[in-house]
N, C-alpha and C positions, 0 to 999 in steps of 0.2 A: 215598819210594815204592819204593825198591829196596835190597836188601841184595846188593851185588855185589862182585866183586873180581877178582884176577888170579892167584890161587894155588890154584885148585881149591876143594874142599870145598863149602860152601853158597853159594859165590860163583863167577861165571864172568867171564872177560875181556870177553866180548861184551856182558854186561849193564852192566858198569861203564862201557864206552865209550858205550853207548846213553844212559845217563842223565847221564853227565858232559857229553855234548853238549847237554843241555837246561838246564844249570846257570844259564846267564845269564838265562834267561827263566822260571825256576821261580816267581818271585814275581810275575809278570805275570798278573793274574786273567783276561785275555783271551788269554793265550799258550797254549803246548802243555799247561800244567798247569791249564787252565781247569776241566776236570771235577773235579780235586781241590779247587780253590778253591770250586767250587759245592757239593760235598758236605761240606766240612770242618765247617761249623757243626753239621750234623745228626749227622755220625759222631762228632765230638769231644764233643758233648752226651751221646750214648749211652755213649762210652768213659768219660767223667767219672762217669756214674751207676754204672758197674761198679766204678770205683776207689774211690769214696767221697770223703770230704773231701780236697781237693787241697793245702791249705795245709801245706807242710813235707813232703809225700809225696815220697819219692825214687823217680823213674820213669826207666826205661831205655826209650828209643825206638829200636828196632832197624830199620835201614833208613830212617833219618830223612830222607834226601834233603837238601834245602835248608831244612828245618826247619818246615814248616807246622804239623804236630801238636806238635812240641817247643815252639815259641813259644807256641802256644795254651795249653798246660799251664803253661809257666813264667809267663805273665802272670797266671795264676790261683793262683799261690803254690807250685806244685810245684817241686821241685829236680830238674831234668831233665838227664839224660845222653843225648846223641844219638850213635848209633853207625851208621856206614855205611862201606863200602869204596870209595865213589865220591868221590875226592879233590876234584874240581872242584865237585861238589854241596856238599860240606862247606865249601869255601871261600866259596861263596855263602851258606851258612847262617851262617857266622861273621860275614861282612860285614853281612848283614841284621840279625842279632841286635845287633851293635855299633851300627849306625845307629839301631836302635829302642830301645836301652837295655834289652834283655832278656838276662838271664843264662842261658846254656845251656852245658853242658860238652860240646863236640863232639869226638868221637874217631873216628879212622879204624881200621876193622877189622871182624871177623866175630864173631858171638856166641860161637862155639865157641872162639875164642881169648881171650876175656875170662875172667880167673880172679881169685880172691881177693876178689870183691865180691858182695854181695847187695842187691837192690833191693826196695822195697815193692811195686812193680808193674812189669811189662814189657809194652810194646805193640809191635806190628809190623803196620803198616798198608799194604795193597797191596804186600806183599813176597813172601809165600810162593809166589805164581804165578810169580815169577822165580827161585825156588830150584829147581835140578835135582831131579826127582822122586825120584831115588835118594838124595838128601841131605836130604830133608825130615824124616825121622825124627831125624837128627843135629841139624837146625836146631831142631826143637821140643824135643828134649831139652836143648839149650843154653839155650833160653828158660826151660824149667822149672828148670834148675839155677841160673839167675840171679835167680830171685825167692824171697823169704823164705817160709817156711811160712805159710800163710794169705793170701799175696799173690795178686793177680789177674794173669793173662796174657790179653791181648786181641788178637785178630787181625781183620783185614778183608781181603777178597779178592773174586774174581769166580767165578761158578759156571760149570761146564762144561755149559751148556744151549744149545739152538738160539737162544733168545731172547738170551742173553748174546753169542753169536757175531754176531747181527745188530746189537745195540746197541753193544757194547763193542769189536767188531772191525770189522765192515763199516761201520757208520755213523760211529763215532768216528774211525777212521783213514782210511777211503777216501772216504766221502761228505761228512761235515762237516769233515773234517781237523782235528779237535780235537787229535788226537795224531799224531805222525809214524808213518808206515806202518812196521810192524814192532815197535811198542812192545810188543805182546802176542802170545802164541802161544796161541790158544784151546784147543789140545789140552793145555796145561799148567795150565789153570784147574782147581783142586781142587773137587770136589763137596763139599757141607757134611758129608756122612757121612764122606768121606775126611779132611777137616780135623779133625773131631771124633775120629776113630780115631787120628790122629797125636797129638793132645793127650792123649788117654787113654793112648796107648802111652808117653807121656813122663811118666806118673804124675800127670797133672792131672785134675781133676774138672770136666767141662764143665757150666756153670751156665745159660747163656742164649745165644740166637742171635736175630738180627734182620736184616731187610733194609733196604736203602737204595734209595729210589725217587724219581725225578724228580717235582717238583711242576709243575703247569700254569703257575703264576706265576713259576717259576724256583726254582733251588735244589733241595734234596733233603729228604725226610722219612724218618724211621725208620718202617718198616712191618713187617708179617709176611711180605711177599713176598721170598723169598730166591732168586728165579729168576735174578737178574743180580748185583747186589752184596750181600754179606752180611757180618755181623760175628759173631764168636764170642767169648764170655767164658768163661774157665776159671780154676780156682783150685787152688793147691798145697795139699794137705792139711797 
């Protein structure tokens, strides 16, 4: 959920502390990560369609947190590297993967520090809204550098709209208490046009965009409503 750290750059000490504090409860579907658990089947289904056949695909999950997306991909045959600067979250990821018999290569760090490797695909889900705005171009450039030519880069994040403020900030943090107060700063949510511009500035071709919307019966569905949660798929030429 977060790409954080304590050395500046695309990561901040405040963010690493925030998400490390949630590490022990990350895999509890009724805990503070309940929204991620609810949306994960729909969002990962969409991600998988952008990546193509997963068997043997080498995928980098940037800001992997405790591994919800990384394990989903690994269970379907992908060779996954999970990268995050939140050490406690990574320990939870490693422990859960070991207990579940899932193989994921978890590493601590930031994407701009990773060198000498190229992946078939790079994903970064619910991360860019936690990257300082002045570092987002650097962040997207690092993602683009880490994917092979022809490979996909997929992001998901929250839109900076009044509806997103009501649902993702006011309701989720203050009214329903799904997330700890202070998890998100609505002012830092990137609008879709801003995210697309960052990806294009990194030399990527934006191919598709979709929304994630809650269903009446529970869970989420992929829609064309990008007013709150949205996903973007881009490709390196």
